[in-house]
C-alpha positions as CSV (number, residue, x, y, z in Angstrom):
1,M,-81.0,152.0,-169.7
2,K,-82.0,153.4,-173.1
3,K,-84.7,155.9,-173.7
4,K,-86.3,156.1,-177.1
5,T,-87.8,159.2,-178.6
6,G,-91.2,160.0,-177.1
7,L,-94.1,162.2,-177.8
8,F,-94.0,164.3,-174.7
9,L,-91.5,166.0,-172.5
10,M,-91.9,164.6,-168.9
11,S,-89.0,163.9,-166.5
12,A,-86.2,161.1,-163.5
13,A,-87.1,161.6,-162.6
14,M,-87.8,163.1,-161.4
15,L,-85.6,163.2,-163.8
16,L,-85.2,161.7,-163.7
17,G,-87.5,160.9,-165.1
18,T,-88.3,161.6,-163.2
19,V,-88.1,162.9,-159.4
20,A,-88.5,166.2,-158.4
21,G,-86.2,168.6,-156.8
22,T,-85.4,169.3,-153.2
23,A,-83.7,172.4,-152.0
24,A,-80.8,170.8,-150.1
25,A,-79.7,168.2,-152.7
26,A,-76.1,168.3,-153.9
27,K,-75.1,168.5,-157.5
28,V,-73.0,165.8,-159.0
29,D,-71.0,166.4,-162.3
30,V,-71.8,164.1,-165.2
31,S,-70.1,163.4,-168.6
32,V,-71.8,163.4,-172.0
33,Q,-71.0,161.6,-175.1
34,V,-72.6,162.1,-178.5
35,N,-72.1,159.1,-180.9
36,S,-69.3,157.9,-178.6
37,K,-67.5,161.3,-178.7
38,A,-67.1,163.3,-175.5
39,V,-68.9,166.7,-175.5
40,K,-66.7,169.5,-174.2
41,F,-68.3,172.1,-171.9
42,P,-66.0,175.1,-171.6
43,D,-67.9,176.8,-168.8
44,A,-71.3,175.6,-167.5
45,K,-71.3,171.8,-166.9
46,P,-74.0,169.2,-166.9
47,Y,-75.0,167.8,-163.5
48,Y,-77.1,165.3,-161.7
49,E,-79.5,166.7,-159.0
50,D,-82.7,165.6,-157.5
51,N,-83.3,162.5,-159.6
52,R,-82.6,164.1,-163.0
53,V,-79.8,165.0,-165.2
54,L,-79.7,168.7,-166.3
55,I,-77.6,169.8,-169.3
56,P,-76.6,173.1,-170.9
57,I,-78.6,172.7,-174.1
58,R,-76.3,174.8,-176.4
59,F,-73.3,172.5,-176.3
60,V,-75.3,169.3,-176.7
61,S,-77.5,170.7,-179.5
62,E,-74.4,171.9,-181.4
63,A,-72.8,168.5,-181.0
64,L,-76.0,167.1,-182.6
65,G,-75.6,169.5,-185.6
66,A,-78.2,171.9,-184.4
67,K,-78.0,175.7,-184.3
68,V,-79.0,177.6,-181.2
69,G,-80.2,181.2,-181.0
70,Y,-81.0,183.3,-177.9
71,S,-83.1,186.5,-178.0
72,T,-83.2,189.4,-175.6
73,D,-86.6,188.4,-174.3
74,R,-85.0,185.1,-173.1
75,V,-86.4,182.9,-175.8
76,V,-84.2,180.0,-177.0
77,T,-84.6,178.7,-180.5
78,I,-83.0,175.4,-181.7
79,K,-82.9,174.5,-185.4
80,Q,-82.0,171.0,-186.5
81,G,-82.6,170.4,-190.1
82,A,-86.3,171.0,-190.8
83,K,-87.1,170.9,-187.0
84,T,-87.5,174.0,-184.9
85,V,-87.7,174.0,-181.1
86,V,-88.6,177.1,-179.1
87,M,-88.5,177.5,-175.3
88,K,-88.5,180.4,-172.9
89,I,-86.4,180.6,-169.7
90,N,-88.4,179.8,-166.5
91,S,-91.3,178.2,-168.6
92,K,-92.2,174.6,-168.8
93,T,-93.8,175.1,-172.2
94,V,-91.8,174.0,-175.3
95,T,-92.8,174.3,-178.9
96,V,-91.6,171.5,-181.2
97,D,-92.5,172.2,-184.9
98,S,-95.5,174.2,-183.8
99,V,-96.7,171.5,-181.4
100,V,-96.8,172.6,-177.7
101,K,-95.1,170.2,-175.3
102,E,-94.4,170.5,-171.5
103,L,-91.3,169.9,-169.5
104,D,-91.5,168.4,-166.0
105,V,-89.4,171.3,-164.8
106,P,-88.9,174.8,-166.4
107,A,-85.9,175.5,-168.5
108,R,-83.5,177.4,-166.2
109,L,-80.7,179.9,-166.6
110,E,-77.4,179.1,-164.8
111,Q,-74.0,180.6,-165.5
112,N,-75.6,182.4,-168.4
113,R,-76.5,179.0,-170.0
114,T,-79.9,177.4,-170.5
115,Y,-80.3,174.1,-168.7
116,V,-83.0,171.5,-169.6
117,P,-83.7,168.0,-168.4
118,L,-81.9,165.2,-170.2
119,R,-85.2,163.7,-171.5
120,F,-85.6,166.9,-173.6
121,V,-82.7,165.8,-175.7
122,S,-84.2,162.4,-176.6
123,E,-87.8,163.6,-177.0
124,A,-87.4,167.0,-178.7
125,L,-84.3,166.3,-180.8
126,G,-85.0,162.7,-181.8
127,T,-82.1,160.8,-180.2
128,T,-81.6,157.7,-178.1
129,V,-80.2,158.4,-174.6
130,G,-78.4,156.0,-172.2
131,W,-77.5,156.6,-168.6
132,N,-74.7,154.9,-166.7
133,Q,-75.4,155.6,-163.0
134,K,-72.1,154.4,-161.6
135,Q,-70.0,156.4,-164.1
136,H,-72.4,159.4,-164.2
137,L,-72.2,159.1,-168.0
138,V,-74.8,160.2,-170.5
139,T,-74.6,158.6,-174.0
140,I,-76.6,160.1,-176.8
141,T,-76.8,158.5,-180.2
142,T,-78.4,159.6,-183.5
143,G,-79.6,157.9,-186.7
144,S,-77.8,154.6,-187.4
145,A,-74.9,155.2,-184.9
146,A,-74.4,152.3,-182.6
147,T,-75.6,152.8,-179.1
148,P,-72.9,152.2,-176.5
149,T,-74.0,149.7,-173.9
150,P,-73.7,151.2,-170.5
151,T,-72.5,148.8,-167.8
152,A,-74.4,148.5,-164.5
153,S,-77.0,150.9,-165.8
154,T,-80.2,151.7,-163.9
155,T,-82.8,154.4,-164.0
156,P,-81.5,157.4,-161.9
157,T,-83.1,157.3,-158.5
158,A,-81.2,159.6,-156.2
159,T,-78.2,161.8,-156.2
160,P,-75.0,159.9,-155.2
161,T,-73.5,161.1,-151.9
162,A,-69.8,162.0,-152.3
163,S,-68.9,161.1,-148.7
164,S,-70.3,157.6,-148.9
165,N,-70.1,154.6,-151.2
166,N,-73.9,154.3,-150.9
167,M,-76.0,157.0,-152.7
168,Y,-78.7,156.8,-150.0
169,K,-78.7,157.2,-146.2
170,V,-81.1,155.8,-143.7
171,G,-83.4,158.3,-141.9
172,F,-85.9,160.4,-143.9
173,E,-85.3,164.1,-144.0
174,W,-87.8,166.7,-145.1
175,P,-87.1,169.2,-147.9
176,R,-87.4,173.0,-147.3
177,E,-91.2,173.0,-147.7
178,K,-93.5,170.2,-146.5
179,E,-96.9,171.1,-148.0
180,L,-96.8,168.3,-150.6
181,G,-95.5,165.9,-148.0
182,K,-98.5,166.5,-145.7
183,E,-100.9,166.0,-148.6
184,L,-99.2,162.8,-149.7
185,F,-98.5,161.1,-146.4
186,I,-101.3,162.2,-144.0
187,N,-104.5,160.2,-144.6
188,N,-103.5,159.5,-148.2
189,M,-100.7,157.1,-149.3
190,K,-100.9,153.6,-147.9
191,V,-99.8,150.0,-148.5
192,E,-102.5,147.3,-148.3
193,G,-102.6,143.9,-149.9
194,G,-99.3,144.2,-151.7
195,K,-100.3,147.5,-153.4
196,L,-99.5,151.2,-152.8
197,T,-102.6,153.4,-153.1
198,F,-102.7,157.2,-153.1
199,T,-104.4,160.2,-154.7
200,L,-102.0,162.6,-156.5
201,P,-102.5,166.1,-154.8
202,K,-103.8,169.1,-156.8
203,D,-101.1,171.1,-158.5
204,A,-98.6,168.2,-158.1
205,S,-96.6,166.6,-161.0
206,G,-96.0,162.9,-161.0
207,S,-94.8,160.0,-163.0
208,K,-94.7,156.2,-162.6
209,D,-91.2,155.1,-163.7
210,A,-90.3,151.6,-164.9
211,D,-86.9,149.9,-164.6
212,D,-86.4,150.2,-168.4
213,G,-86.6,154.0,-168.3
214,S,-90.2,154.3,-169.6
215,F,-92.7,156.3,-167.6
216,V,-96.4,157.3,-167.4
217,K,-97.4,160.8,-166.4
218,L,-99.8,160.9,-163.5
219,I,-102.9,163.2,-163.3
220,P,-103.6,165.4,-160.3
221,G,-106.7,164.5,-158.4
222,R,-106.7,160.9,-159.7
223,T,-106.3,157.9,-157.4
224,Y,-103.7,155.3,-158.3
225,S,-102.9,151.8,-157.1
226,Y,-99.6,150.0,-157.9
227,P,-98.2,146.6,-157.0
228,I,-95.1,146.7,-154.9
229,G,-92.1,144.4,-154.8
230,K,-89.8,143.0,-157.5
231,D,-89.5,145.0,-160.7
232,A,-92.4,147.3,-159.6
233,G,-90.4,150.5,-160.4
234,S,-90.8,153.8,-158.7
235,L,-92.8,157.0,-158.5
236,S,-91.6,160.6,-158.8
237,I,-93.9,163.3,-157.3
238,S,-93.2,167.0,-157.0
239,K,-94.8,170.4,-156.6
240,P,-93.5,174.0,-156.8
241,E,-92.8,175.6,-153.5
242,S,-95.5,178.1,-152.4
243,K,-92.9,180.6,-151.0
244,G,-89.7,179.6,-152.8
245,D,-88.3,179.2,-156.3
246,Q,-87.6,175.4,-156.1
247,W,-89.6,172.2,-156.1
248,E,-90.6,170.0,-153.2
249,G,-90.3,166.5,-154.3
250,Y,-90.2,162.8,-153.3
251,T,-89.3,159.5,-154.9
252,I,-91.3,156.4,-153.8
253,M,-89.4,153.2,-154.4
254,L,-92.0,150.5,-155.0
255,D,-89.2,147.9,-155.2
256,T,-86.9,147.9,-152.1
257,N,-84.3,146.1,-154.3
258,I,-84.6,148.4,-157.3
259,N,-80.8,148.9,-157.2
260,E,-77.8,147.7,-155.3
261,D,-77.5,150.7,-153.0
262,L,-81.2,150.7,-152.0
263,S,-81.0,146.9,-151.5
264,D,-78.1,147.2,-149.1
265,L,-80.1,149.5,-146.8
266,F,-83.7,148.4,-147.2
267,G,-83.7,145.1,-149.2
268,S,-85.0,143.1,-146.3
269,I,-88.1,145.2,-145.9
270,T,-91.3,143.6,-147.3
271,N,-94.9,144.9,-147.6
272,D,-93.7,148.5,-147.6
273,V,-92.1,151.1,-149.9
274,I,-89.2,153.4,-149.4
275,V,-89.7,157.2,-149.5
276,V,-86.6,159.2,-150.6
277,G,-86.6,162.8,-149.4
278,A,-83.9,165.5,-149.0
279,N,-80.2,164.8,-149.0
280,H,-80.8,161.3,-150.5
281,S,-82.4,160.2,-147.3
282,G,-84.8,157.3,-147.1
283,S,-87.2,155.5,-144.7
284,P,-90.1,153.1,-145.1
285,L,-93.5,154.7,-145.8
286,T,-94.9,153.8,-142.4
287,S,-92.1,155.8,-140.7
288,V,-92.6,158.8,-143.0
289,I,-96.4,158.8,-142.4
290,Q,-95.7,159.1,-138.7
291,K,-93.2,161.9,-139.3
292,A,-95.8,163.8,-141.4
293,K,-98.4,163.4,-138.6
294,D,-95.9,164.8,-136.1
295,L,-95.6,168.0,-138.2
296,N,-99.2,169.0,-137.2
């Protein structure tokens, strides 16, 4: 999968592009190459969590020839030639050459390093990004450099499970908070006539993600209807916790054969979609709807 430079800074998906985070998901280390050369991370490492790749921006920016500054009021400034990027820790707002953009999740501080979603690199710093899901490898290329062709590459859809050959497991599990889940799955999301229809809840973030890595940002309060089945892609929907510091999020697989792992578990299911929740767990939408009703 290759992601070209875009004009906005959305996620996995969800990261990610983007799916949204869940409190219990495990982190998986990833490797990064810039123009076929491995980037060294002396302390804080990039990782894959909750449908998105997060990277410590300093090391990747410097590998791209940019200079990174950090002020006492937690503002990060990246200068790359004539381009200037400014962001603040715990804020989703990013300024690129005086143009205000928005990340799907805030820049965060971990191990004294600023982490941002992978898409930030392609869309703010003007590069092409590739993702090899099996190798957990990010490839970043600039200018006329040849883009490495990742093998068996797909859009990231869920965090691989270290104890299993399959990144998913059967049996949907709720994240720490369930407010968004109730709004999505009770008297809202449904499959009829080969299409998934739902209204994106207020204050939620969402994107429709295609197999080629492209995505469309969804608007809260608007009703959407998408075909399901072969090559239909996926949805990433998330919302900040009301009482916590993380995000409640879900990935909706519109194609039950979107990748080999999902196909092994759910490929025989037709006229339904798969909802992926906490701990890489998945179940058909009909089952998740009943679980949501049982919460009341």
